[in-house]
ROPALUM-325971 format. One line per field, with one value per residue (C-alpha): residue number from 0; x, y, z. Coordinates in steps of 0.2 Angstrom, whole numbers, plus 2048, in hexadecimal, padded with zeros to 3 digits. Example, Ala and Ser with C-alpha at 12.3 -4.5 7.8 and 13.67 -1.06 7.14 Angstrom:
residues 2
num: c(0/1);
X: c(83E/844);
Y: c(7EA/7FB);
Z: c(827/824);
***
This chain:
residues 186
num: c(0/1/2/3/4/5/6/7/8/9/10/11/12/13/14/15/16/17/18/19/20/21/22/23/24/25/26/27/28/29/30/31/32/33/34/35/36/37/38/39/40/41/42/43/44/45/46/47/48/49/50/51/52/53/54/55/56/57/58/59/60/61/62/63/64/65/66/67/68/69/70/71/72/73/74/75/76/77/78/79/80/81/82/83/84/85/86/87/88/89/90/91/92/93/94/95/96/97/98/99/100/101/102/103/104/105/106/107/108/109/110/111/112/113/114/115/116/117/118/119/120/121/122/123/124/125/126/127/128/129/130/131/132/133/134/135/136/137/138/139/140/141/142/143/144/145/146/147/148/149/150/151/152/153/154/155/156/157/158/159/160/161/162/163/164/165/166/167/168/169/170/171/172/173/174/175/176/177/178/179/180/181/182/183/184/185);
X: c(60B/616/61B/613/620/621/626/633/640/63D/644/655/663/669/657/656/667/663/652/65B/668/65B/651/660/665/653/651/65F/65B/649/64F/658/64D/650/65A/649/641/650/64E/63B/63E/64A/63E/630/63A/63B/62B/61E/624/629/617/610/61C/619/606/607/612/608/5F8/600/5FB/5E9/5EB/5F3/5E3/5E4/5F7/5F5/5E6/5F1/600/5F4/5ED/5FE/606/5F8/5F9/60C/60A/5FD/607/617/610/607/618/622/616/614/627/628/61C/624/635/62E/62B/638/638/641/635/629/638/63D/62B/624/631/632/61F/620/62C/621/612/61B/620/60E/607/612/60D/5FB/5FC/604/5FB/5EA/5E7/5D5/5DA/5E8/5DB/5D0/5DE/5E4/5D3/5D3/5E4/5DF/5D0/5DC/5E7/5D9/5D4/5E5/5EE/5E5/5E8/5FA/5FD/5F5/600/60F/60B/60A/61B/624/61B/622/634/633/62D/63A/649/643/642/62F/628/619/614/618/60A/5FD/601/5F6/5E9/5E1/5DA/5D1/5C8/5C2/5B0/5A9/59F/58E/58A/57F/56F/56D/55E/563);
Y: c(80C/805/7F3/7EB/7EB/7D8/7D8/7E5/7D8/7D3/7E5/7E0/7E0/7CF/7C8/7D1/7CA/7B8/7B9/7C1/7B3/7A6/7AE/7AE/79C/797/7A1/796/786/787/787/776/766/75C/769/773/764/762/775/773/765/76F/77D/773/776/789/78F/788/78D/79E/7A1/79C/7A8/7B7/7B5/7B4/7C4/7CD/7CC/7D7/7D8/7D1/7C2/7B1/7A9/7B4/7B2/79F/7A0/7AB/79F/790/79A/7A0/78F/787/793/791/77E/77E/78A/781/76F/775/77D/76E/761/76A/76B/758/755/762/759/749/752/74F/760/76E/77C/779/777/78A/791/78B/794/7A4/7A4/7A2/7B0/7BC/7B6/7BA/7CC/7CF/7C9/7D4/7E3/7DE/7DD/7EE/7F7/7EF/7E4/7E0/7D9/7CF/7C8/7C3/7BB/7B2/7AA/7A4/79D/794/78C/787/77F/776/76F/76B/763/753/751/755/748/73A/73E/73F/72F/727/72F/728/717/716/71A/70E/700/705/705/6F5/6EC/6E9/6E8/6F4/6FF/711/71D/721/732/732/73F/740/72E/734/741/735/733/722/718/714/701/6FA/6F0/6E0/6D4/6C2);
Z: c(A26/A33/A37/A46/A55/A55/A42/A43/A44/A32/A2D/A36/A29/A2E/A2B/A1B/A16/A1B/A11/A02/A02/A03/9F5/9EA/9ED/9EB/9DB/9D3/9DC/9D6/9C4/9C5/9C5/9D4/9DE/9DF/9E7/9F4/9F7/9FA/A06/A10/A10/A18/A28/A24/A1B/A26/A37/A30/A29/A3A/A43/A37/A39/A4C/A4C/A40/A4A/A58/A6A/A6A/A75/A75/A6D/A5E/A5C/A5D/A50/A45/A46/A42/A33/A2D/A2F/A26/A17/A17/A17/A09/9FE/A01/9FE/9EE/9E8/9ED/9E6/9D5/9D4/9D7/9C9/9BD/9C0/9B8/9A8/99B/993/99C/998/9A7/9B3/9AF/9AC/9BD/9C8/9BE/9BE/9D1/9D3/9C9/9D3/9E4/9DE/9D7/9E8/9F2/9E7/9E8/9FB/9FD/9F0/9EF/9FF/9FB/9EA/9F3/A00/9F2/9E8/9F8/9FB/9E9/9EC/9FC/9F3/9E4/9F1/9F9/9E8/9E2/9F1/9F1/9DE/9E1/9EF/9E4/9D5/9E0/9E8/9D6/9D2/9E2/9E0/9CE/9D4/9E3/9D7/9CA/9D7/9E0/9CF/9CF/9BD/9BF/9B0/9B1/9B7/9A9/9A3/994/999/988/98A/999/98E/981/981/988/97C/984/986/978/97D/973/974/978);
***
């Protein structure tokens, strides 16, 4: 299988070296709470346009309309996966225990290699998993944005001196059964 002509530039040693360098820096940055959020913030300017550009180039010479549609699709998928990763990382960083701060990025690294393997060895399985991933992003992103808003609101109130209670993180209380109202004769 050969690379489409528009994507042959990704095989250039300089591009591979730059991507490898960014991967190594990102590998270590992802393991440090706070640094990973800064890295993700910076990569908002990199990952989304790169996803759009790669998708537009991968489609080949089929017309400007198809290239624009591919760029929109690739950019949308890149943005969705990026914001899901960055959003979950912001929430994970608020946990006091260090286990999740290391488990999440290692799980992401394994998922990337597994996804690349599936894309190259079993493309149909990869496409099925991609659709499931996109549906998961659609379901998860609104929940992430609401939770991140609460975290930022808490920090803004904390640093501005407002005396508002911390966000409720007791998820077990939400699972308690609700007592039905009792009817009484008056």
